All heavy atoms as a GROMACS GRO file, in nm:
protein
  600
    1MET      N    1   3.004   5.468   3.420
    1MET     CA    2   3.046   5.352   3.499
    1MET      C    3   3.055   5.233   3.404
    1MET      O    4   2.962   5.209   3.325
    1MET     CB    5   2.941   5.340   3.612
    1MET     CG    6   2.891   5.190   3.631
    1MET     SD    7   2.749   5.195   3.752
    1MET     CE    8   2.647   5.323   3.696
    2SER      N    9   3.165   5.170   3.407
    2SER     CA   10   3.196   5.068   3.313
    2SER      C   11   3.201   4.928   3.390
    2SER      O   12   3.285   4.916   3.476
    2SER     CB   13   3.327   5.084   3.236
    2SER     OG   14   3.361   4.982   3.152
    3PRO      N   15   3.124   4.837   3.353
    3PRO     CA   16   3.119   4.706   3.430
    3PRO      C   17   3.238   4.618   3.398
    3PRO      O   18   3.293   4.627   3.282
    3PRO     CB   19   2.988   4.644   3.382
    3PRO     CG   20   2.961   4.694   3.247
    3PRO     CD   21   3.019   4.842   3.245
    4GLU      N   22   3.288   4.547   3.500
    4GLU     CA   23   3.392   4.453   3.469
    4GLU      C   24   3.340   4.324   3.401
    4GLU      O   25   3.409   4.251   3.344
    4GLU     CB   26   3.457   4.417   3.604
    4GLU     CG   27   3.558   4.522   3.649
    4GLU     CD   28   3.496   4.641   3.719
    4GLU    OE1   29   3.379   4.649   3.741
    4GLU    OE2   30   3.570   4.744   3.737
    5ALA      N   31   3.207   4.295   3.423
    5ALA     CA   32   3.145   4.172   3.370
    5ALA      C   33   2.998   4.203   3.340
    5ALA      O   34   2.945   4.292   3.399
    5ALA     CB   35   3.157   4.057   3.460
    6SER      N   36   2.944   4.115   3.256
    6SER     CA   37   2.798   4.129   3.221
    6SER      C   38   2.741   3.988   3.215
    6SER      O   39   2.810   3.891   3.194
    6SER     CB   40   2.780   4.189   3.079
    6SER     OG   41   2.825   4.321   3.082
    7ILE      N   42   2.609   3.979   3.247
    7ILE     CA   43   2.532   3.860   3.247
    7ILE      C   44   2.389   3.891   3.194
    7ILE      O   45   2.340   3.997   3.229
    7ILE     CB   46   2.539   3.790   3.380
    7ILE    CG1   47   2.480   3.648   3.372
    7ILE    CG2   48   2.472   3.872   3.487
    7ILE    CD1   49   2.494   3.566   3.498
    8ASP      N   50   2.338   3.799   3.114
    8ASP     CA   51   2.202   3.816   3.066
    8ASP      C   52   2.123   3.701   3.120
    8ASP      O   53   2.148   3.583   3.087
    8ASP     CB   54   2.206   3.804   2.910
    8ASP     CG   55   2.067   3.833   2.851
    8ASP    OD1   56   1.967   3.809   2.916
    8ASP    OD2   57   2.061   3.866   2.732
    9ILE      N   58   2.025   3.731   3.208
    9ILE     CA   59   1.939   3.634   3.269
    9ILE      C   60   1.795   3.642   3.222
    9ILE      O   61   1.702   3.586   3.284
    9ILE     CB   62   1.949   3.635   3.416
    9ILE    CG1   63   1.902   3.777   3.469
    9ILE    CG2   64   2.090   3.607   3.471
    9ILE    CD1   65   1.885   3.774   3.621
   10THR      N   66   1.781   3.695   3.099
   10THR     CA   67   1.645   3.714   3.045
   10THR      C   68   1.574   3.581   3.006
   10THR      O   69   1.459   3.579   3.005
   10THR     CB   70   1.642   3.813   2.927
   10THR    OG1   71   1.731   3.760   2.821
   10THR    CG2   72   1.685   3.952   2.963
   11SER      N   73   1.652   3.477   2.988
   11SER     CA   74   1.592   3.351   2.945
   11SER      C   75   1.583   3.251   3.070
   11SER      O   76   1.536   3.147   3.052
   11SER     CB   77   1.675   3.284   2.838
   11SER     OG   78   1.806   3.257   2.885
   12ASP      N   79   1.623   3.301   3.187
   12ASP     CA   80   1.619   3.215   3.308
   12ASP      C   81   1.490   3.249   3.389
   12ASP      O   82   1.432   3.361   3.376
   12ASP     CB   83   1.742   3.247   3.395
   12ASP     CG   84   1.867   3.203   3.326
   12ASP    OD1   85   1.865   3.109   3.250
   12ASP    OD2   86   1.975   3.275   3.348
   13VAL      N   87   1.459   3.160   3.472
   13VAL     CA   88   1.346   3.173   3.570
   13VAL      C   89   1.388   3.168   3.718
   13VAL      O   90   1.494   3.109   3.737
   13VAL     CB   91   1.229   3.071   3.549
   13VAL    CG1   92   1.168   3.095   3.405
   13VAL    CG2   93   1.279   2.930   3.552
   14CYS      N   94   1.316   3.231   3.804
   14CYS     CA   95   1.355   3.217   3.941
   14CYS      C   96   1.350   3.076   3.991
   14CYS      O   97   1.250   3.004   3.952
   14CYS     CB   98   1.264   3.312   4.028
   14CYS     SG   99   1.297   3.483   3.996
   15PRO      N  100   1.436   3.021   4.080
   15PRO     CA  101   1.539   3.101   4.143
   15PRO      C  102   1.673   3.105   4.068
   15PRO      O  103   1.771   3.151   4.125
   15PRO     CB  104   1.550   3.012   4.275
   15PRO     CG  105   1.525   2.876   4.239
   15PRO     CD  106   1.416   2.888   4.128
   16MET      N  107   1.670   3.047   3.948
   16MET     CA  108   1.804   3.042   3.880
   16MET      C  109   1.854   3.188   3.846
   16MET      O  110   1.976   3.202   3.828
   16MET     CB  111   1.793   2.964   3.752
   16MET     CG  112   1.792   2.815   3.777
   16MET     SD  113   1.926   2.758   3.891
   16MET     CE  114   2.062   2.790   3.788
   17THR      N  115   1.771   3.285   3.837
   17THR     CA  116   1.809   3.417   3.802
   17THR      C  117   1.913   3.466   3.913
   17THR      O  118   2.022   3.508   3.868
   17THR     CB  119   1.690   3.517   3.801
   17THR    OG1  120   1.612   3.501   3.919
   17THR    CG2  121   1.599   3.483   3.679
   18PHE      N  122   1.878   3.460   4.038
   18PHE     CA  123   1.974   3.508   4.134
   18PHE      C  124   2.095   3.416   4.150
   18PHE      O  125   2.204   3.460   4.181
   18PHE     CB  126   1.914   3.538   4.266
   18PHE     CG  127   2.011   3.599   4.369
   18PHE    CD1  128   2.071   3.726   4.334
   18PHE    CD2  129   2.054   3.531   4.475
   18PHE    CE1  130   2.159   3.775   4.421
   18PHE    CE2  131   2.156   3.586   4.561
   18PHE     CZ  132   2.202   3.708   4.530
   19VAL      N  133   2.074   3.289   4.134
   19VAL     CA  134   2.186   3.194   4.147
   19VAL      C  135   2.297   3.229   4.037
   19VAL      O  136   2.412   3.237   4.073
   19VAL     CB  137   2.137   3.043   4.123
   19VAL    CG1  138   2.256   2.953   4.110
   19VAL    CG2  139   2.046   3.002   4.242
   20ARG      N  140   2.251   3.261   3.916
   20ARG     CA  141   2.347   3.302   3.818
   20ARG      C  142   2.416   3.427   3.852
   20ARG      O  143   2.538   3.446   3.831
   20ARG     CB  144   2.282   3.301   3.675
   20ARG     CG  145   2.246   3.165   3.635
   20ARG     CD  146   2.226   3.145   3.487
   20ARG     NE  147   2.325   3.196   3.408
   20ARG     CZ  148   2.310   3.272   3.294
   20ARG    NH1  149   2.192   3.295   3.251
   20ARG    NH2  150   2.411   3.311   3.226
   21VAL      N  151   2.340   3.524   3.903
   21VAL     CA  152   2.395   3.656   3.940
   21VAL      C  153   2.498   3.639   4.059
   21VAL      O  154   2.605   3.689   4.046
   21VAL     CB  155   2.292   3.758   3.969
   21VAL    CG1  156   2.346   3.876   4.043
   21VAL    CG2  157   2.202   3.792   3.848
   22LYS      N  158   2.457   3.560   4.151
   22LYS     CA  159   2.545   3.533   4.272
   22LYS      C  160   2.680   3.470   4.226
   22LYS      O  161   2.783   3.518   4.278
   22LYS     CB  162   2.474   3.442   4.372
   22LYS     CG  163   2.553   3.420   4.493
   22LYS     CD  164   2.475   3.337   4.593
   22LYS     CE  165   2.564   3.307   4.714
   22LYS     NZ  166   2.481   3.271   4.825
   23LEU      N  167   2.672   3.371   4.137
   23LEU     CA  168   2.791   3.306   4.086
   23LEU      C  169   2.884   3.405   4.012
   23LEU      O  170   2.998   3.397   4.031
   23LEU     CB  171   2.758   3.184   4.000
   23LEU     CG  172   2.699   3.070   4.079
   23LEU    CD1  173   2.648   2.959   3.972
   23LEU    CD2  174   2.792   3.006   4.172
   24ALA      N  175   2.822   3.490   3.930
   24ALA     CA  176   2.893   3.591   3.857
   24ALA      C  177   2.956   3.686   3.943
   24ALA      O  178   3.074   3.728   3.928
   24ALA     CB  179   2.804   3.665   3.753
   25LEU      N  180   2.886   3.732   4.055
   25LEU     CA  181   2.953   3.818   4.153
   25LEU      C  182   3.066   3.755   4.226
   25LEU      O  183   3.164   3.828   4.251
   25LEU     CB  184   2.841   3.866   4.251
   25LEU     CG  185   2.736   3.968   4.198
   25LEU    CD1  186   2.615   3.986   4.289
   25LEU    CD2  187   2.805   4.108   4.176
   26GLU      N  188   3.049   3.626   4.261
   26GLU     CA  189   3.156   3.565   4.334
   26GLU      C  190   3.286   3.558   4.258
   26GLU      O  191   3.395   3.545   4.311
   26GLU     CB  192   3.109   3.424   4.374
   26GLU     CG  193   3.011   3.424   4.489
   26GLU     CD  194   2.954   3.285   4.520
   26GLU    OE1  195   2.984   3.190   4.447
   26GLU    OE2  196   2.870   3.283   4.616
   27ARG      N  197   3.280   3.562   4.121
   27ARG     CA  198   3.391   3.557   4.031
   27ARG      C  199   3.460   3.686   4.025
   27ARG      O  200   3.578   3.701   3.976
   27ARG     CB  201   3.362   3.504   3.899
   27ARG     CG  202   3.326   3.358   3.894
   27ARG     CD  203   3.314   3.305   3.753
   27ARG     NE  204   3.197   3.359   3.686
   27ARG     CZ  205   3.079   3.299   3.673
   27ARG    NH1  206   3.056   3.188   3.732
   27ARG    NH2  207   2.978   3.365   3.615
   28LEU      N  208   3.395   3.796   4.078
   28LEU     CA  209   3.461   3.927   4.064
   28LEU      C  210   3.520   3.972   4.197
   28LEU      O  211   3.491   3.929   4.300
   28LEU     CB  212   3.345   4.030   4.031
   28LEU     CG  213   3.272   4.018   3.904
   28LEU    CD1  214   3.153   4.109   3.896
   28LEU    CD2  215   3.373   4.041   3.787
   29PRO      N  216   3.623   4.063   4.194
   29PRO     CA  217   3.687   4.113   4.306
   29PRO      C  218   3.597   4.213   4.375
   29PRO      O  219   3.506   4.270   4.310
   29PRO     CB  220   3.816   4.178   4.250
   29PRO     CG  221   3.782   4.220   4.112
   29PRO     CD  222   3.687   4.115   4.060
   30SER      N  223   3.619   4.233   4.501
   30SER     CA  224   3.546   4.343   4.576
   30SER      C  225   3.549   4.470   4.496
   30SER      O  226   3.658   4.518   4.463
   30SER     CB  227   3.593   4.347   4.716
   30SER     OG  228   3.528   4.438   4.796
   31GLY      N  229   3.437   4.540   4.497
   31GLY     CA  230   3.432   4.675   4.427
   31GLY      C  231   3.410   4.669   4.280
   31GLY      O  232   3.380   4.774   4.216
   32ALA      N  233   3.411   4.549   4.218
   32ALA     CA  234   3.386   4.539   4.076
   32ALA      C  235   3.243   4.556   4.049
   32ALA      O  236   3.149   4.533   4.133
   32ALA     CB  237   3.439   4.399   4.027
   33VAL      N  238   3.205   4.598   3.920
   33VAL     CA  239   3.069   4.613   3.885
   33VAL      C  240   3.022   4.511   3.788
   33VAL      O  241   3.098   4.472   3.685
   33VAL     CB  242   3.054   4.754   3.820
   33VAL    CG1  243   2.911   4.777   3.770
   33VAL    CG2  244   3.092   4.869   3.925
   34LEU      N  245   2.903   4.457   3.814
   34LEU     CA  246   2.839   4.356   3.726
   34LEU      C  247   2.710   4.417   3.666
   34LEU      O  248   2.633   4.472   3.729
   34LEU     CB  249   2.795   4.236   3.806
   34LEU     CG  250   2.721   4.122   3.733
   34LEU    CD1  251   2.809   4.057   3.621
   34LEU    CD2  252   2.668   4.021   3.831
   35ARG      N  253   2.709   4.406   3.524
   35ARG     CA  254   2.586   4.449   3.457
   35ARG      C  255   2.496   4.330   3.424
   35ARG      O  256   2.541   4.232   3.384
   35ARG     CB  257   2.622   4.522   3.321
   35ARG     CG  258   2.498   4.562   3.248
   35ARG     CD  259   2.520   4.626   3.118
   35ARG     NE  260   2.648   4.585   3.046
   35ARG     CZ  261   2.731   4.660   2.981
   35ARG    NH1  262   2.708   4.789   2.975
   35ARG    NH2  263   2.826   4.608   2.923
   36VAL      N  264   2.370   4.341   3.466
   36VAL     CA  265   2.281   4.230   3.452
   36VAL      C  266   2.159   4.278   3.364
   36VAL      O  267   2.102   4.382   3.394
   36VAL     CB  268   2.223   4.186   3.590
   36VAL    CG1  269   2.129   4.063   3.576
   36VAL    CG2  270   2.339   4.152   3.678
   37ARG      N  271   2.122   4.195   3.260
   37ARG     CA  272   2.009   4.217   3.183
   37ARG      C  273   1.899   4.116   3.244
   37ARG      O  274   1.930   4.004   3.250
   37ARG     CB  275   2.029   4.181   3.042
   37ARG     CG  276   2.105   4.282   2.961
   37ARG     CD  277   2.115   4.244   2.814
   37ARG     NE  278   1.995   4.292   2.753
   37ARG     CZ  279   1.915   4.210   2.675
   37ARG    NH1  280   1.952   4.086   2.651
   37ARG    NH2  281   1.806   4.260   2.621
   38LEU      N  282   1.776   4.174   3.281
   38LEU     CA  283   1.678   4.090   3.344
   38LEU      C  284   1.539   4.135   3.300
   38LEU      O  285   1.522   4.247   3.259
   38LEU     CB  286   1.691   4.085   3.498
   38LEU     CG  287   1.668   4.210   3.576
   38LEU    CD1  288   1.630   4.175   3.718
   38LEU    CD2  289   1.785   4.305   3.567
   39ASN      N  290   1.445   4.043   3.314
   39ASN     CA  291   1.312   4.067   3.278
   39ASN      C  292   1.233   4.138   3.392
   39ASN      O  293   1.273   4.124   3.512
   39ASN     CB  294   1.233   3.941   3.244
   39ASN     CG  295   1.284   3.880   3.119
   39ASN    OD1  296   1.298   3.949   3.021
   39ASN    ND2  297   1.300   3.744   3.119
   40ALA      N  298   1.128   4.210   3.357
   40ALA     CA  299   1.036   4.259   3.459
   40ALA      C  300   0.964   4.145   3.527
   40ALA      O  301   0.980   4.033   3.488
   40ALA     CB  302   0.932   4.345   3.386
   41GLY      N  303   0.895   4.172   3.629
   41GLY     CA  304   0.834   4.073   3.707
   41GLY      C  305   0.912   4.019   3.821
   41GLY      O  306   0.985   4.099   3.892
   42GLU      N  307   0.908   3.891   3.844
   42GLU     CA  308   0.973   3.826   3.953
   42GLU      C  309   1.129   3.857   3.958
   42GLU      O  310   1.177   3.887   4.065
   42GLU     CB  311   0.945   3.677   3.946
   42GLU     CG  312   0.968   3.613   4.086
   42GLU     CD  313   0.916   3.466   4.086
   42GLU    OE1  314   0.874   3.411   3.992
   42GLU    OE2  315   0.931   3.408   4.197
   43PRO      N  316   1.199   3.839   3.845
   43PRO     CA  317   1.341   3.871   3.851
   43PRO      C  318   1.371   4.013   3.895
   43PRO      O  319   1.462   4.036   3.967
   43PRO     CB  320   1.393   3.842   3.706
   43PRO     CG  321   1.288   3.744   3.655
   43PRO     CD  322   1.161   3.784   3.708
   44LEU      N  323   1.289   4.108   3.839
   44LEU     CA  324   1.309   4.247   3.867
   44LEU      C  325   1.288   4.281   4.021
   44LEU      O  326   1.358   4.363   4.082
   44LEU     CB  327   1.217   4.337   3.780
   44LEU     CG  328   1.234   4.483   3.787
   44LEU    CD1  329   1.375   4.531   3.753
   44LEU    CD2  330   1.129   4.549   3.711
   45ARG      N  331   1.195   4.202   4.073
   45ARG     CA  332   1.173   4.221   4.224
   45ARG      C  333   1.270   4.151   4.309
   45ARG      O  334   1.314   4.201   4.410
   45ARG     CB  335   1.029   4.162   4.263
   45ARG     CG  336   0.916   4.252   4.220
   45ARG     CD  337   0.784   4.205   4.267
   45ARG     NE  338   0.759   4.065   4.237
   45ARG     CZ  339   0.692   4.019   4.123
   45ARG    NH1  340   0.660   4.102   4.030
   45ARG    NH2  341   0.679   3.888   4.103
   46ASN      N  342   1.307   4.024   4.276
   46ASN     CA  343   1.391   3.946   4.358
   46ASN      C  344   1.544   3.960   4.346
   46ASN      O  345   1.609   3.955   4.442
   46ASN     CB  346   1.361   3.796   4.335
   46ASN     CG  347   1.223   3.764   4.374
   46ASN    OD1  348   1.159   3.825   4.460
   46ASN    ND2  349   1.164   3.649   4.322
   47VAL      N  350   1.602   3.981   4.224
   47VAL     CA  351   1.741   3.989   4.209
   47VAL      C  352   1.798   4.107   4.283
   47VAL      O  353   1.894   4.094   4.364
   47VAL     CB  354   1.782   3.987   4.057
   47VAL    CG1  355   1.932   4.009   4.049
   47VAL    CG2  356   1.747   3.843   4.000
   48PRO      N  357   1.749   4.232   4.264
   48PRO     CA  358   1.801   4.345   4.342
   48PRO      C  359   1.794   4.326   4.490
   48PRO      O  360   1.884   4.349   4.565
   48PRO     CB  361   1.728   4.465   4.286
   48PRO     CG  362   1.671   4.427   4.159
   48PRO     CD  363   1.650   4.279   4.168
   49ARG      N  364   1.676   4.282   4.535
   49ARG     CA  365   1.655   4.259   4.680
   49ARG      C  366   1.754   4.161   4.735
   49ARG      O  367   1.818   4.177   4.844
   49ARG     CB  368   1.516   4.215   4.709
   49ARG     CG  369   1.480   4.200   4.853
   49ARG     CD  370   1.345   4.147   4.879
   49ARG     NE  371   1.327   4.013   4.828
   49ARG     CZ  372   1.228   3.964   4.758
   49ARG    NH1  373   1.124   4.044   4.736
   49ARG    NH2  374   1.225   3.838   4.716
   50SER      N  375   1.777   4.047   4.655
   50SER     CA  376   1.870   3.946   4.708
   50SER      C  377   2.011   3.990   4.713
   50SER      O  378   2.099   3.962   4.802
   50SER     CB  379   1.855   3.823   4.626
   50SER     OG  380   1.728   3.764   4.627
   51ALA      N  381   2.049   4.070   4.612
   51ALA     CA  382   2.186   4.131   4.600
   51ALA      C  383   2.215   4.221   4.718
   51ALA      O  384   2.316   4.210   4.780
   51ALA     CB  385   2.207   4.197   4.465
   52ARG      N  386   2.109   4.302   4.742
   52ARG     CA  387   2.128   4.401   4.864
   52ARG      C  388   2.142   4.325   4.991
   52ARG      O  389   2.219   4.352   5.087
   52ARG     CB  390   2.005   4.488   4.871
   52ARG     CG  391   2.015   4.606   4.797
   52ARG     CD  392   1.897   4.713   4.829
   52ARG     NE  393   1.872   4.797   4.713
   52ARG     CZ  394   1.773   4.773   4.629
   52ARG    NH1  395   1.684   4.676   4.648
   52ARG    NH2  396   1.750   4.852   4.526
   53ALA      N  397   2.058   4.215   5.003
   53ALA     CA  398   2.058   4.134   5.127
   53ALA      C  399   2.194   4.066   5.145
   53ALA      O  400   2.232   4.040   5.265
   53ALA     CB  401   1.949   4.027   5.120
   54GLU      N  402   2.270   4.047   5.039
   54GLU     CA  403   2.405   3.991   5.050
   54GLU      C  404   2.514   4.092   5.077
   54GLU      O  405   2.631   4.066   5.070
   54GLU     CB  406   2.429   3.896   4.923
   54GLU     CG  407   2.338   3.780   4.931
   54GLU     CD  408   2.403   3.655   4.882
   54GLU    OE1  409   2.518   3.653   4.832
   54GLU    OE2  410   2.340   3.543   4.897
   55GLY      N  411   2.470   4.222   5.082
   55GLY     CA  412   2.571   4.320   5.100
   55GLY      C  413   2.627   4.398   4.985
   55GLY      O  414   2.704   4.484   4.996
   56HIS      N  415   2.568   4.368   4.867
   56HIS     CA  416   2.614   4.433   4.741
   56HIS      C  417   2.538   4.562   4.724
   56HIS      O  418   2.425   4.579   4.771
   56HIS     CB  419   2.594   4.350   4.626
   56HIS     CG  420   2.660   4.212   4.639
   56HIS    ND1  421   2.796   4.192   4.650
   56HIS    CD2  422   2.604   4.087   4.651
   56HIS    CE1  423   2.820   4.070   4.670
   56HIS    NE2  424   2.710   3.997   4.658
   57GLU      N  425   2.597   4.654   4.641
   57GLU     CA  426   2.534   4.781   4.627
   57GLU      C  427   2.469   4.789   4.479
   57GLU      O  428   2.527   4.757   4.384
   57GLU     CB  429   2.647   4.898   4.624
   57GLU     CG  430   2.592   5.028   4.608
   57GLU     CD  431   2.704   5.143   4.603
   57GLU    OE1  432   2.826   5.100   4.617
   57GLU    OE2  433   2.679   5.258   4.588
   58ILE      N  434   2.344   4.834   4.484
   58ILE     CA  435   2.269   4.852   4.356
   58ILE      C  436   2.304   4.992   4.311
   58ILE      O  437   2.267   5.093   4.376
   58ILE     CB  438   2.121   4.839   4.374
   58ILE    CG1  439   2.090   4.698   4.435
   58ILE    CG2  440   2.041   4.854   4.241
   58ILE    CD1  441   2.135   4.582   4.363
   59LEU      N  442   2.369   5.000   4.193
   59LEU     CA  443   2.410   5.126   4.142
   59LEU      C  444   2.302   5.193   4.045
   59LEU      O  445   2.290   5.309   4.034
   59LEU     CB  446   2.546   5.114   4.066
   59LEU     CG  447   2.660   5.067   4.148
   59LEU    CD1  448   2.780   5.040   4.061
   59LEU    CD2  449   2.689   5.162   4.258
   60GLU      N  450   2.237   5.095   3.981
   60GLU     CA  451   2.136   5.148   3.873
   60GLU      C  452   2.043   5.025   3.848
   60GLU      O  453   2.082   4.915   3.839
   60GLU     CB  454   2.222   5.176   3.748
   60GLU     CG  455   2.130   5.223   3.634
   60GLU     CD  456   2.214   5.263   3.512
   60GLU    OE1  457   2.278   5.171   3.445
   60GLU    OE2  458   2.226   5.385   3.475
   61LEU      N  459   1.922   5.070   3.825
   61LEU     CA  460   1.821   4.976   3.777
   61LEU      C  461   1.721   5.050   3.691
   61LEU      O  462   1.642   5.130   3.732
   61LEU     CB  463   1.744   4.920   3.898
   61LEU     CG  464   1.624   4.823   3.868
   61LEU    CD1  465   1.680   4.704   3.788
   61LEU    CD2  466   1.570   4.772   3.992
   62VAL      N  467   1.732   5.039   3.556
   62VAL     CA  468   1.656   5.112   3.456
   62VAL      C  469   1.606   5.019   3.345
   62VAL      O  470   1.675   4.916   3.311
   62VAL     CB  471   1.748   5.226   3.401
   62VAL    CG1  472   1.780   5.326   3.508
   62VAL    CG2  473   1.866   5.176   3.330
   63PRO      N  474   1.494   5.057   3.282
   63PRO     CA  475   1.457   4.982   3.162
   63PRO      C  476   1.562   5.007   3.054
   63PRO      O  477   1.618   5.110   3.038
   63PRO     CB  478   1.323   5.040   3.123
   63PRO     CG  479   1.281   5.124   3.238
   63PRO     CD  480   1.399   5.165   3.319
   64GLU      N  481   1.587   4.911   2.967
   64GLU     CA  482   1.669   4.925   2.850
   64GLU      C  483   1.622   5.034   2.756
   64GLU      O  484   1.696   5.101   2.701
   64GLU     CB  485   1.698   4.797   2.777
   64GLU     CG  486   1.793   4.706   2.846
   64GLU     CD  487   1.839   4.589   2.756
   64GLU    OE1  488   1.776   4.554   2.661
   64GLU    OE2  489   1.945   4.538   2.790
   65ALA      N  490   1.490   5.038   2.736
   65ALA     CA  491   1.429   5.136   2.654
   65ALA      C  492   1.291   5.175   2.717
   65ALA      O  493   1.237   5.099   2.794
   65ALA     CB  494   1.410   5.083   2.511
   66GLU      N  495   1.237   5.283   2.685
   66GLU     CA  496   1.108   5.332   2.740
   66GLU      C  497   1.001   5.218   2.704
   66GLU      O  498   0.991   5.174   2.582
   66GLU     CB  499   1.067   5.457   2.679
   66GLU     CG  500   0.943   5.520   2.745
   66GLU     CD  501   0.910   5.664   2.694
   66GLU    OE1  502   1.003   5.732   2.660
   66GLU    OE2  503   0.796   5.695   2.702
   67GLY      N  504   0.938   5.174   2.806
   67GLY     CA  505   0.834   5.069   2.792
   67GLY      C  506   0.883   4.936   2.778
   67GLY      O  507   0.804   4.839   2.758
   68SER      N  508   1.009   4.912   2.788
   68SER     CA  509   1.069   4.773   2.765
   68SER      C  510   1.047   4.698   2.895
   68SER      O  511   1.051   4.740   3.005
   68SER     CB  512   1.220   4.784   2.740
   68SER     OG  513   1.278   4.661   2.740
   69SER      N  514   1.036   4.562   2.870
   69SER     CA  515   1.022   4.468   2.986
   69SER      C  516   1.156   4.419   3.027
   69SER      O  517   1.171   4.350   3.131
   69SER     CB  518   0.923   4.354   2.957
   69SER     OG  519   0.989   4.275   2.849
   70ILE      N  520   1.258   4.450   2.951
   70ILE     CA  521   1.397   4.423   2.988
   70ILE      C  522   1.460   4.530   3.055
   70ILE      O  523   1.447   4.651   3.018
   70ILE     CB  524   1.481   4.389   2.857
   70ILE    CG1  525   1.409   4.282   2.770
   70ILE    CG2  526   1.620   4.348   2.895
   70ILE    CD1  527   1.412   4.142   2.833
   71HIS      N  528   1.527   4.503   3.174
   71HIS     CA  529   1.587   4.611   3.251
   71HIS      C  530   1.734   4.588   3.261
   71HIS      O  531   1.782   4.468   3.241
   71HIS     CB  532   1.534   4.609   3.398
   71HIS     CG  533   1.392   4.657   3.392
   71HIS    ND1  534   1.282   4.602   3.341
   71HIS    CD2  535   1.342   4.778   3.440
   71HIS    CE1  536   1.182   4.666   3.355
   71HIS    NE2  537   1.212   4.783   3.426
   72ARG      N  538   1.813   4.691   3.290
   72ARG     CA  539   1.957   4.683   3.322
   72ARG      C  540   1.978   4.710   3.464
   72ARG      O  541   1.934   4.815   3.519
   72ARG     CB  542   2.032   4.785   3.229
   72ARG     CG  543   2.176   4.779   3.245
   72ARG     CD  544   2.255   4.878   3.158
   72ARG     NE  545   2.222   5.012   3.205
   72ARG     CZ  546   2.169   5.103   3.120
   72ARG    NH1  547   2.148   5.075   2.983
   72ARG    NH2  548   2.144   5.229   3.156
   73LEU      N  549   2.042   4.624   3.526
   73LEU     CA  550   2.088   4.638   3.669
   73LEU      C  551   2.234   4.636   3.681
   73LEU      O  552   2.302   4.561   3.626
   73LEU     CB  553   2.031   4.509   3.746
   73LEU     CG  554   2.073   4.489   3.885
   73LEU    CD1  555   2.020   4.598   3.985
   73LEU    CD2  556   2.014   4.359   3.940
   74MET      N  557   2.286   4.737   3.752
   74MET     CA  558   2.429   4.749   3.781
   74MET      C  559   2.457   4.719   3.931
   74MET      O  560   2.389   4.791   4.017
   74MET     CB  561   2.475   4.876   3.743
   74MET     CG  562   2.455   4.920   3.590
   74MET     SD  563   2.558   4.824   3.480
   74MET     CE  564   2.702   4.927   3.464
   75ILE      N  565   2.533   4.626   3.960
   75ILE     CA  566   2.562   4.588   4.095
   75ILE      C  567   2.717   4.596   4.125
   75ILE      O  568   2.798   4.544   4.050
   75ILE     CB  569   2.521   4.445   4.121
   75ILE    CG1  570   2.383   4.415   4.087
   75ILE    CG2  571   2.551   4.405   4.270
   75ILE    CD1  572   2.340   4.270   4.092
   76ARG      N  573   2.749   4.673   4.240
   76ARG     CA  574   2.886   4.677   4.284
   76ARG      C  575   2.904   4.570   4.388
   76ARG      O  576   2.836   4.566   4.487
   76ARG     CB  577   2.932   4.820   4.336
   76ARG     CG  578   3.073   4.816   4.385
   76ARG     CD  579   3.116   4.949   4.434
   76ARG     NE  580   3.066   5.063   4.365
   76ARG     CZ  581   3.128   5.113   4.250
   76ARG    NH1  582   3.228   5.064   4.201
   76ARG    NH2  583   3.062   5.218   4.198
   77ARG      N  584   3.002   4.479   4.364
   77ARG     CA  585   3.030   4.369   4.455
   77ARG      C  586   3.077   4.429   4.595
   77ARG      O  587   3.171   4.512   4.587
   77ARG     CB  588   3.125   4.266   4.401
   77ARG     CG  589   3.142   4.142   4.481
   77ARG     CD  590   3.245   4.050   4.424
   77ARG     NE  591   3.240   3.916   4.478
   77ARG     CZ  592   3.306   3.887   4.593
   77ARG    NH1  593   3.366   3.979   4.659
   77ARG    NH2  594   3.300   3.762   4.644
   78SER      N  595   3.026   4.370   4.697
   78SER     CA  596   3.082   4.416   4.828
   78SER      C  597   3.223   4.355   4.856
   78SER      O  598   3.264   4.268   4.790
   78SER     CB  599   2.986   4.375   4.940
   78SER     OG  600   2.969   4.233   4.944
   0.00000   0.00000   0.00000
């Protein structure tokens, strides 16, 4: 799966994490995939949940490496 766009929110804090993801998704056409780099903790809990609540599909949510606190999230825009 190849994303049409990527965003790194590892230096952001909530609620800006989802705000940046939401803005990036709004710039994409329906069906496009956005790759998001995010930290464990609050962003990892809130960003996927908020994206689902807005009707987007979570395709993948995995750590970048074993034991890493950075995760990769793939979202398909509704």
